[in-house]
Backbone bond lengths (Angstrom), bond angles and torsions (degrees), N, CA, C in turn:
res aa  C-N    CA-C-N  psi(-1)  N-CA   C-N-CA  omega(-1)  CA-C   N-CA-C  phi
1 M - - - 1.462 - - 1.519 109.70 -
2 N 1.335 117.38 126.95 1.454 121.48 177.95 1.522 110.14 -84.51
3 R 1.315 116.75 146.75 1.454 119.67 -179.42 1.521 109.57 -158.98
4 G 1.303 115.88 152.08 1.458 121.06 168.11 1.512 115.14 69.81
5 T 1.333 113.64 -168.17 1.465 122.63 -171.21 1.513 110.25 -132.40
6 L 1.329 115.20 135.95 1.458 121.83 175.54 1.520 107.98 -115.99
7 V 1.333 116.37 121.88 1.467 122.06 178.33 1.518 107.88 -104.91
8 L 1.328 116.16 118.17 1.460 120.77 178.11 1.519 108.59 -88.26
9 S 1.315 115.82 110.84 1.458 122.50 -176.98 1.528 108.08 -114.23
10 P 1.337 119.00 110.55 1.458 119.50 -178.07 1.526 113.12 -52.94
11 H 1.334 116.43 -42.86 1.461 121.26 -179.05 1.527 109.80 -131.89
12 A 1.319 115.80 163.58 1.457 119.77 168.47 1.525 107.56 -58.08
13 D 1.293 117.67 130.92 1.477 129.39 178.18 1.520 114.19 98.51
14 D 1.348 119.86 -17.85 1.468 119.68 -177.67 1.525 111.98 -65.04
15 A 1.313 117.40 -43.38 1.467 119.66 178.26 1.525 110.56 -64.65
16 A 1.331 116.30 -42.89 1.467 120.32 -179.59 1.521 111.36 -62.47
17 L 1.323 117.06 -40.19 1.459 121.27 179.42 1.520 111.96 -67.27
18 S 1.321 116.70 -46.01 1.456 120.73 -167.24 1.519 114.27 -91.22
19 V 1.331 118.05 -35.14 1.464 120.46 -177.69 1.527 111.69 -131.45
20 G 1.334 115.86 21.51 1.461 119.47 -178.77 1.512 113.94 -59.34
21 G 1.333 116.99 -34.52 1.467 120.05 178.03 1.512 111.78 -66.98
22 A 1.329 116.53 -44.50 1.467 120.36 177.56 1.521 110.89 -62.00
23 L 1.342 116.59 -38.48 1.466 119.49 177.73 1.526 110.81 -67.34
24 Q 1.342 116.57 -40.23 1.470 119.88 177.11 1.526 110.99 -61.44
25 R 1.329 116.27 -34.38 1.464 121.45 -178.75 1.512 113.51 -81.43
26 S 1.317 117.47 -7.06 1.472 121.83 -173.34 1.522 110.50 55.48
27 F 1.336 114.98 44.05 1.465 121.34 -176.32 1.525 111.71 -69.27
28 F 1.331 117.25 -34.19 1.455 121.27 -174.60 1.527 111.05 -98.08
29 P 1.342 116.64 156.08 1.465 120.40 -177.65 1.525 112.63 -59.56
30 S 1.297 115.73 140.44 1.461 122.32 176.14 1.531 109.67 -88.20
31 P 1.335 116.17 156.47 1.460 127.37 -4.16 1.520 111.59 -74.66
32 V 1.322 115.41 149.29 1.468 121.72 177.54 1.521 108.49 -102.81
33 T 1.323 115.94 128.33 1.462 121.73 175.93 1.519 109.02 -117.61
34 V 1.317 116.78 120.84 1.459 121.09 171.06 1.526 107.16 -93.63
35 A 1.327 115.45 120.62 1.463 120.81 178.93 1.518 108.96 -104.34
36 T 1.313 116.17 107.22 1.460 121.16 174.27 1.523 107.43 -84.56
37 L 1.319 116.36 118.64 1.460 121.08 -168.86 1.523 112.72 -91.93
38 F 1.337 117.02 -56.70 1.469 120.62 -178.53 1.527 108.66 -92.79
39 G 1.329 113.13 67.05 1.460 119.61 -174.73 1.515 114.30 -80.34
40 R 1.328 117.39 -14.17 1.467 120.14 177.75 1.523 107.75 -83.01
41 S 1.319 116.63 109.00 1.463 121.82 -170.42 1.528 110.90 -130.54
42 N 1.317 115.36 146.79 1.470 119.33 175.66 1.521 112.40 -123.76
43 Y 1.349 116.53 14.59 1.467 119.27 -177.63 1.522 111.09 -112.32
44 S 1.325 115.68 134.82 1.463 121.70 169.34 1.516 107.98 -135.52
45 R 1.317 115.49 150.34 1.471 118.87 -172.27 1.529 112.53 -68.39
46 D 1.324 117.80 -23.61 1.463 119.32 -178.44 1.523 113.17 -93.75
47 G 1.350 117.04 -9.84 1.464 118.27 -176.93 1.510 115.08 -133.20
48 G 1.351 117.03 1.40 1.449 119.97 -179.44 1.521 111.31 69.16
49 F 1.328 116.04 -144.74 1.458 121.54 -178.14 1.529 109.69 -89.96
50 H 1.314 116.09 122.66 1.456 122.60 -175.82 1.531 110.54 -94.46
51 A 1.311 116.27 147.85 1.460 120.66 177.50 1.524 110.82 -67.67
52 D 1.316 116.43 -35.12 1.463 121.59 -178.60 1.529 108.62 -106.54
53 W 1.330 116.82 118.50 1.456 120.40 -175.90 1.532 112.54 -84.03
54 T 1.324 118.49 -14.10 1.457 119.63 -169.90 1.530 112.88 -64.50
55 E 1.327 117.24 -42.62 1.467 119.25 -178.63 1.517 111.06 -67.73
56 V 1.338 116.88 -44.32 1.467 120.22 179.68 1.523 110.29 -61.56
57 T 1.320 116.41 -43.27 1.465 120.18 179.98 1.519 110.85 -61.55
58 S 1.317 116.71 -41.33 1.466 120.62 179.12 1.523 110.90 -62.03
59 I 1.331 116.63 -41.85 1.466 120.90 179.60 1.524 110.42 -65.40
60 R 1.320 116.08 -45.79 1.462 120.29 -177.91 1.526 111.00 -64.12
61 R 1.308 116.36 -40.25 1.458 119.15 178.84 1.530 110.98 -64.27
62 A 1.328 116.33 -41.91 1.459 120.08 179.02 1.533 110.76 -62.44
63 E 1.327 117.34 -39.57 1.461 120.49 177.27 1.518 110.47 -63.13
64 D 1.311 116.57 -45.07 1.466 120.49 179.21 1.526 111.29 -61.87
65 E 1.310 116.58 -40.20 1.463 120.12 179.40 1.523 111.20 -65.31
66 R 1.342 116.93 -40.06 1.460 120.43 177.48 1.519 110.76 -62.87
67 Y 1.320 116.29 -41.12 1.475 120.24 179.74 1.535 109.83 -63.78
68 A 1.319 117.15 -47.93 1.462 120.45 -179.18 1.528 111.10 -60.78
69 T 1.317 116.39 -41.12 1.465 120.07 178.74 1.519 110.91 -63.32
70 R 1.334 116.77 -42.27 1.466 119.52 179.74 1.521 111.33 -60.50
71 L 1.331 117.23 -40.21 1.457 120.23 -175.98 1.528 113.06 -89.13
72 G 1.318 116.99 -9.64 1.453 119.61 -179.21 1.518 113.09 71.15
73 I 1.332 116.37 36.74 1.456 121.24 178.21 1.524 109.23 -117.85
74 D 1.318 115.27 166.98 1.463 120.19 -179.98 1.528 109.89 -89.16
75 L 1.317 115.87 147.27 1.462 121.90 176.85 1.513 109.03 -122.81
76 D 1.326 116.11 129.68 1.462 122.13 172.35 1.528 106.35 -118.17
77 Y 1.319 115.92 99.91 1.469 121.73 -172.20 1.524 109.56 -96.48
78 R 1.322 115.87 111.69 1.466 121.51 178.20 1.527 108.75 -101.06
79 E 1.315 116.64 153.89 1.459 120.17 -175.88 1.520 112.37 -116.35
80 L 1.336 116.44 46.32 1.452 118.78 168.63 1.527 108.04 -66.52
81 P 1.330 119.01 141.99 1.471 120.18 -178.00 1.525 112.04 -72.42
82 E 1.331 115.82 133.06 1.454 119.81 178.56 1.530 110.30 -72.27
83 A 1.331 115.75 174.51 1.464 121.59 -170.57 1.524 112.92 -54.65
84 S 1.317 117.81 -42.76 1.465 120.55 -177.05 1.519 111.86 -62.76
85 L 1.330 117.45 -27.84 1.459 121.45 178.88 1.527 111.73 -88.01
86 R 1.319 116.71 -14.36 1.474 120.14 175.89 1.528 110.82 -92.29
87 D 1.320 116.51 -1.51 1.465 122.20 178.91 1.527 111.30 58.90
88 V 1.335 115.06 46.98 1.464 121.12 174.85 1.523 107.51 -125.61
89 P 1.338 118.09 158.68 1.472 119.68 176.65 1.523 110.49 -57.45
90 I 1.319 116.42 138.67 1.457 120.26 -176.43 1.527 111.46 -74.93
91 F 1.324 117.12 -31.43 1.460 120.85 179.83 1.518 110.53 -119.62
92 A 1.330 115.66 136.89 1.453 121.30 175.03 1.523 109.32 -83.59
93 K 1.327 116.69 163.78 1.457 120.55 178.59 1.523 111.11 -71.16
94 N 1.320 116.01 -34.96 1.463 120.93 177.88 1.521 108.25 -159.19
95 A 1.339 115.55 172.42 1.459 120.21 -174.81 1.515 113.08 -70.78
96 R 1.341 117.08 -17.07 1.467 120.55 -178.69 1.528 112.90 -91.75
97 E 1.308 117.85 -5.59 1.458 120.48 -178.09 1.528 110.36 -60.76
98 T 1.318 115.82 137.32 1.462 120.54 177.57 1.523 109.76 -72.17
99 I 1.318 116.09 122.35 1.459 121.77 -177.58 1.519 108.50 -124.64
100 A 1.312 115.87 132.59 1.463 120.04 178.84 1.530 110.08 -64.77
101 I 1.313 116.31 133.42 1.460 120.75 177.42 1.527 108.71 -75.87
102 P 1.319 117.85 122.48 1.473 120.09 -176.97 1.530 112.08 -61.18
103 E 1.306 114.85 144.40 1.459 120.09 177.15 1.530 109.58 -59.22
104 G 1.297 114.80 133.15 1.457 120.03 177.00 1.513 114.82 95.98
105 L 1.334 119.06 -16.25 1.462 119.62 -175.47 1.524 111.46 -68.25
106 E 1.319 117.56 -46.32 1.468 119.57 -177.69 1.530 112.30 -66.36
107 P 1.324 119.86 -45.68 1.474 117.47 176.00 1.523 113.33 -64.99
108 T 1.333 116.94 -29.16 1.465 119.70 176.47 1.526 110.26 -65.62
109 L 1.325 116.60 -43.58 1.460 119.60 178.07 1.524 110.23 -63.76
110 R 1.312 116.82 -42.12 1.464 120.53 179.14 1.532 110.39 -59.97
111 D 1.322 116.35 -41.97 1.460 121.09 179.64 1.525 111.43 -65.71
112 L 1.336 116.10 -41.27 1.465 120.36 -179.91 1.523 111.61 -63.67
113 L 1.317 116.22 -42.14 1.462 119.96 179.90 1.517 111.24 -65.15
114 A 1.323 116.51 -39.73 1.456 119.90 178.54 1.525 111.42 -66.47
115 A 1.336 115.91 -36.32 1.470 120.09 -176.75 1.523 112.52 -75.89
116 T 1.342 117.29 -36.37 1.463 120.45 -173.22 1.527 113.79 -101.18
117 R 1.313 118.00 -25.87 1.474 122.96 -178.40 1.531 111.26 45.02
118 P 1.333 117.89 58.43 1.458 120.36 -172.09 1.529 112.58 -77.19
119 S 1.318 114.94 158.14 1.466 120.45 168.68 1.522 110.69 -97.12
120 E 1.342 116.89 -20.37 1.456 122.13 178.88 1.528 108.55 -130.21
121 V 1.337 116.39 137.34 1.456 121.42 176.60 1.519 108.34 -128.03
122 L 1.345 116.67 127.37 1.462 122.53 179.33 1.522 108.63 -102.94
123 I 1.352 115.28 128.83 1.451 123.20 -170.14 1.523 109.15 -128.20
124 P 1.327 119.18 139.77 1.466 119.52 176.25 1.530 111.05 -65.53
125 L 1.334 115.69 139.76 1.456 120.69 177.10 1.526 111.39 -73.04
126 G 1.317 116.73 -23.50 1.460 121.03 178.27 1.512 113.72 92.24
127 L 1.326 117.06 20.44 1.464 120.75 177.05 1.531 108.91 -67.64
128 G 1.328 115.76 139.46 1.454 120.17 -179.40 1.508 113.35 95.61
129 H 1.353 116.45 -16.06 1.467 122.13 173.48 1.528 113.96 65.96
130 H 1.327 117.96 23.82 1.460 118.85 172.22 1.521 107.45 -65.78
131 V 1.327 117.49 130.48 1.464 119.38 -172.13 1.532 112.30 -64.33
132 D 1.317 117.91 -32.48 1.459 119.35 178.87 1.525 111.01 -66.78
133 H 1.319 116.90 -38.18 1.464 120.97 176.23 1.523 109.93 -66.50
134 L 1.326 116.37 -41.68 1.463 120.05 -176.78 1.527 112.31 -67.43
135 V 1.330 117.51 -41.02 1.467 117.65 -178.79 1.524 110.89 -68.79
136 V 1.325 117.72 -36.16 1.467 119.78 175.14 1.524 109.51 -63.09
137 H 1.333 116.16 -43.48 1.463 120.93 178.08 1.527 110.64 -59.30
138 H 1.334 117.15 -49.09 1.462 120.91 -175.49 1.527 111.90 -64.50
139 V 1.326 116.83 -42.91 1.462 119.83 -179.31 1.530 110.04 -66.19
140 A 1.331 116.85 -44.96 1.466 119.97 -179.00 1.527 111.51 -67.94
141 L 1.322 117.50 -30.15 1.455 121.11 178.94 1.527 110.74 -70.61
142 A 1.327 116.47 -37.42 1.464 120.70 -177.02 1.527 112.75 -86.72
143 W 1.329 117.14 -11.47 1.452 120.06 -173.68 1.530 111.48 -69.19
144 P 1.333 118.16 137.82 1.472 120.57 179.64 1.531 111.77 -80.71
145 F 1.326 115.70 74.12 1.463 119.96 179.73 1.531 110.05 -64.41
146 A 1.322 115.50 151.49 1.459 120.04 172.20 1.527 109.48 -61.93
147 T 1.308 116.17 150.18 1.468 120.02 -176.86 1.523 111.92 -62.27
148 A 1.334 117.32 -22.35 1.460 120.63 -179.36 1.523 112.69 -79.04
149 V 1.327 117.34 -6.99 1.463 121.18 -178.38 1.527 109.06 -95.86
150 R 1.334 115.81 125.52 1.464 120.59 177.76 1.523 109.46 -100.36
151 R 1.332 115.89 134.13 1.459 121.57 178.42 1.524 111.28 -97.30
152 W 1.323 114.85 136.20 1.461 123.70 173.02 1.531 107.37 -119.71
153 F 1.316 116.65 141.77 1.459 121.28 178.04 1.524 108.77 -116.84
154 Y 1.332 115.80 123.53 1.461 118.64 -176.55 1.524 111.26 -101.37
155 E 1.332 115.06 153.03 1.458 122.47 -178.91 1.529 108.84 -83.21
156 D 1.321 115.78 113.73 1.458 121.80 -172.56 1.532 111.23 -66.53
157 L 1.304 116.15 115.97 1.462 122.04 171.81 1.528 108.78 -100.35
158 P 1.339 118.37 147.70 1.467 126.85 9.25 1.523 115.06 -85.68
159 Y 1.344 118.41 -1.49 1.465 120.54 -174.80 1.530 112.18 -60.27
160 A 1.333 116.97 -39.32 1.461 120.52 -177.44 1.518 112.07 -60.10
161 A 1.333 116.73 -27.61 1.463 120.38 -177.04 1.518 112.30 -65.86
162 A 1.340 117.51 -20.01 1.465 121.15 -178.91 1.524 112.03 -95.48
163 L 1.331 118.31 0.86 1.452 121.89 -174.46 1.522 111.44 -111.41
164 G 1.314 115.84 147.17 1.452 120.79 176.54 1.518 111.80 -77.73
165 G 1.318 115.46 160.82 1.456 120.63 -179.09 1.518 112.71 -59.59
166 R 1.328 117.52 -35.82 1.461 120.36 -179.59 1.528 110.71 -64.65
167 V 1.335 116.78 -40.87 1.469 120.89 179.44 1.529 110.21 -63.32
168 I 1.320 116.47 -42.72 1.460 120.32 -179.34 1.521 110.66 -66.06
169 R 1.325 117.82 -42.75 1.464 120.52 178.91 1.531 111.18 -63.70
170 R 1.334 116.39 -38.82 1.457 119.21 178.25 1.525 110.97 -64.22
171 R 1.321 116.40 -40.71 1.459 119.81 177.95 1.531 110.28 -62.22
172 A 1.321 117.71 -40.74 1.463 120.99 178.20 1.527 110.63 -63.12
173 R 1.338 117.32 -39.34 1.469 120.32 177.46 1.522 111.13 -64.77
174 D 1.337 116.13 -36.84 1.458 120.63 -177.15 1.525 113.00 -68.68
175 V 1.328 117.43 -14.79 1.464 119.78 177.65 1.526 110.31 -58.88
176 G 1.322 116.55 -33.54 1.454 120.45 176.82 1.514 114.81 87.10
177 L 1.328 117.12 11.02 1.455 122.69 175.11 1.524 108.52 -114.40
178 P 1.329 117.50 155.27 1.466 118.47 171.97 1.524 109.51 -70.58
179 L 1.334 116.71 109.26 1.453 122.16 -177.67 1.513 110.49 -120.04
180 E 1.321 115.78 147.12 1.459 121.22 174.31 1.520 108.53 -125.30
181 P 1.351 116.90 138.81 1.465 118.82 179.09 1.523 110.61 -75.33
182 I 1.315 115.86 134.71 1.462 122.08 178.20 1.522 108.08 -121.63
183 D 1.323 116.25 118.83 1.459 121.43 176.77 1.522 109.53 -91.22
184 I 1.310 115.79 123.41 1.463 121.12 178.62 1.519 107.96 -105.52
185 D 1.306 116.40 116.12 1.467 121.91 -178.21 1.528 109.07 -70.94
186 I 1.330 116.35 118.25 1.472 119.80 -179.98 1.530 110.91 -116.82
187 T 1.324 116.32 21.44 1.465 120.62 -176.88 1.521 111.82 -52.09
188 E 1.315 116.59 -45.84 1.463 120.45 -173.79 1.520 113.62 -75.79
189 V 1.336 117.31 -14.06 1.465 119.06 -175.17 1.526 112.58 -122.83
190 V 1.336 117.19 4.78 1.467 118.43 -173.45 1.527 111.89 -63.32
191 D 1.324 117.73 -36.25 1.466 119.28 178.09 1.526 111.19 -65.74
192 Q 1.337 115.90 -38.49 1.461 119.32 177.02 1.524 110.74 -65.77
193 K 1.332 116.71 -36.86 1.466 119.33 178.26 1.528 110.56 -60.83
194 I 1.340 116.42 -49.74 1.463 120.60 -178.30 1.526 110.67 -63.42
195 D 1.328 116.06 -40.88 1.469 119.59 -179.67 1.526 110.97 -64.26
196 A 1.327 116.92 -41.07 1.460 119.99 -179.37 1.522 111.80 -66.85
197 L 1.330 116.75 -29.49 1.465 119.73 178.61 1.529 112.00 -64.20
198 S 1.325 116.57 -24.00 1.464 119.27 179.30 1.526 111.81 -64.76
199 I 1.332 117.60 -14.66 1.464 121.24 175.71 1.523 110.56 -60.22
200 Y 1.335 116.20 -32.81 1.470 120.40 -175.11 1.529 110.53 -87.27
201 A 1.310 115.37 56.49 1.467 120.87 -174.35 1.522 112.79 -67.90
202 S 1.313 118.49 -23.75 1.461 120.22 -178.37 1.525 112.05 -74.11
203 Q 1.332 117.20 -15.24 1.457 120.79 -173.50 1.520 113.92 -121.00
204 L 1.313 117.09 -44.00 1.460 120.86 -170.69 1.517 111.50 -91.07
205 E 1.323 114.85 130.81 1.453 121.65 175.68 1.531 109.13 -95.64
206 P 1.323 117.16 161.71 1.468 119.05 177.78 1.524 113.28 -52.05
207 R 1.332 117.72 -34.94 1.465 119.79 -179.45 1.524 111.34 -65.99
208 D 1.338 117.47 -30.76 1.460 120.17 177.03 1.529 110.44 -65.91
209 L 1.324 115.85 -41.72 1.461 119.60 178.62 1.520 110.56 -66.11
210 R 1.329 116.87 -35.78 1.468 119.67 177.48 1.520 110.57 -65.37
211 K 1.330 117.22 -39.17 1.465 120.49 177.79 1.522 110.90 -60.97
212 V 1.318 116.56 -44.37 1.456 120.48 179.17 1.520 110.35 -62.97
213 A 1.337 115.83 -43.05 1.461 120.27 -179.61 1.523 111.31 -62.86
214 R 1.343 116.98 -40.33 1.471 119.97 178.77 1.528 111.46 -69.50
215 H 1.305 116.28 -41.11 1.460 120.92 -175.03 1.522 111.78 -62.43
216 R 1.313 117.28 -31.15 1.460 119.28 -174.77 1.523 112.01 -62.95
217 R 1.360 118.20 -22.44 1.459 120.38 -177.61 1.526 113.06 -113.06
218 R 1.305 118.23 15.95 1.459 120.34 -175.94 1.518 112.39 -61.97
219 F 1.311 117.57 -30.92 1.455 120.67 -174.82 1.529 111.68 -110.02
220 G 1.342 115.20 26.19 1.449 119.73 171.85 1.507 115.48 83.70
221 R 1.315 117.25 7.21 1.464 120.05 178.47 1.524 108.51 -155.00
222 T 1.310 115.46 157.09 1.457 119.97 -178.91 1.519 107.96 -87.19
223 R 1.337 115.16 108.60 1.452 118.08 -174.15 1.525 110.87 -157.96
224 E 1.321 114.60 164.72 1.461 122.46 164.76 1.522 105.97 -115.37
225 R 1.312 116.18 135.23 1.460 119.39 179.55 1.515 109.62 -108.91
226 L 1.333 115.21 130.98 1.450 121.89 173.01 1.520 108.10 -122.23
227 W 1.321 114.68 164.10 1.468 121.22 -179.45 1.533 106.65 -115.35
228 R 1.344 115.94 114.73 1.442 122.24 -173.65 1.526 111.05 -99.47
229 E 1.312 114.77 134.27 1.454 120.07 175.25 1.526 109.37 -67.64
230 T 1.335 115.69 128.12 1.479 119.57 178.31 1.518 109.30 -93.85
231 R 1.322 114.93 157.85 1.474 120.12 -176.51 1.506 109.89 -124.94
């Protein structure tokens, strides 16, 4: 039996940035599980890249746990090493660039699907070309999901805030699936979304929060847009 929602979040804070309003609204079927995949991190905004990843990872995990507790959702925090710890370029040249799938990512996804048995899966669209976002996108796109599972692709913030609507629509077309844009009205919860993002103090700078705040009104209404697979 399929149930609930699985949100694939490459790093701690990606789900909160990109679909935090929808999560605040309880838009998706419960239970909701946010799976942070590349949870082993050595970067913090006040210290750059650290030689020892253990302290940064502990801080990031604690932030993610606080966020999940505030929203009343489940957190499955995995510690796959992020790009900087795999010694690969953090950003690809474009979304079509061939990127090696990190060891452990596919079995981790398989384990998550078995554990959560979701009816809805939220996947990064890969805007901004961060390699961790792209590999999650590519693996989830190629995965043989059960027909009862619907895929949603979210617009990666803060990267999406720097892109025009035409670029985002083209990226959605390039996914190669029949997708429809779904606007989720977050007017009533947008302040809560921004406030909850302050939990991620080790990563997000004030300018990141400003980008999110500006992006919410780019199309004349306060919303988060996702791209839903049609059947």
